[in-house]
N, C-alpha and C positions, 0 to 999 in steps of 0.2 A: 362970692368968696370960693375960693378954689381948696380943694382938699390937699392937705400936705403929704409928700412922698412917704413920710413916718406913719401916718395914719392910713394911707392905702397899705403899706407894707404890712402894719398890724393885722389889718382887714385880711389881707390875703392869706395871713398865718393863723386865721380864726376860722372855725366850723362855724359858727352863728355870732351875729350881734343882737343886743337886746333893743327891740324896737318899740317906741313906746308913742303912738299916736294921740294927739289931745283931745278932749272933748271941746265942747263949744266954751268952756269957761278956760281953755288953755290948760287942763290939768290931763297929766297921763292917764289915758283910758285904760290901757292894757299894757303889760310887761310882755312881751312876746320874744322869745329867741327865733331868729329866722335866718335861713341860709343867706349868703350875702357874697355876691361877686362884683369884681372890678374889671373894668376896660380903661387903661389908661389911667387918668385921674377921675374917672366917673365910678361911682358906686349905686348897684341895683339892689332892687328886692323884687320878690313875687308873692303874690299872695295865693296861697294853697287853695283856697275856694274861689278865685278868681275875683271879679270885680265885686262880687256879692259880700266877700269878707269885710268883716265889720273894722278891721284895723285899717283896711284900702280906703274905706267909705270916709271914716274919721280923718285919716291922714290926709287925703286929697283936700277936704273941706277945711280942716285946722290946723294942719301943720303937724308937728310933733318933735321928737327927740330920740336920739341913740345913743346908745353906751359903747364905748370903745376902748377896752383896756383902762377902764376905772374913769375915762374921760365922758362928759356930757356933750354933744353937740346938738343944738335945736337945728331943725331941718323943715324943708318943704318937700313934698312929695310931687314929682313930676311925672304925670303919665307919659309912657313911651307911646308914641304913635306912628312911629316911622318903622315900617317893616324892617328894614336892614338893620336898624339897630337892635331891634326886637329878636332879629336871628343871630345876631353875634352874642347879646346876653344869652340866648340859649345855649350856644356854644361854648360860652364861659362857663355855664352852669353844667355842662356835660364834662368840661376838662376838671373842674375843681371837685365834681361830685360824683363822677363816674363810678357805678357800682354799688352806690349808697341807696337806701331807702329814704325818701320816696322820689327819686330823682325822674324816674317816668311821669310822674304826677307833675313835677315842677317844669318839665319841658313839655307838657302837653299844651293845646291852644288855649284851654280856659284859663292857666297860669301866664302863660306869654302873653295874652291880651291884659293881664293885670301886672304889667312889668312898669315900676317906678324908678325913675333916678332919683337920690337924694341930693337936694342942694342945700348947702350950709345956709342959715337964714341970721 
């Protein structure tokens, strides 16, 4: 299922979204506000602590949900392994969050290696 232009626009206007990865019982494990970027109709997140982040590991394994403008969307987290796609996400982070803290961390190799695309499930 593809993201609608309306949801993409709402995300582009937001600084963060609420990320809620699931535990093994499909219950939200955490409720974390995260920076979010889009490229065309694709939505991306990065884990500040890299692949060791609890939400990253739970999300990859169990899926999760996000809240956008009061709506909840069930998602799967697709690890980004293509270096060109990863670089494009880095550019999107720089464009959206230039000059904000902690942009240097979010474009670091540790975080870049923990980039995920959010896929509606």
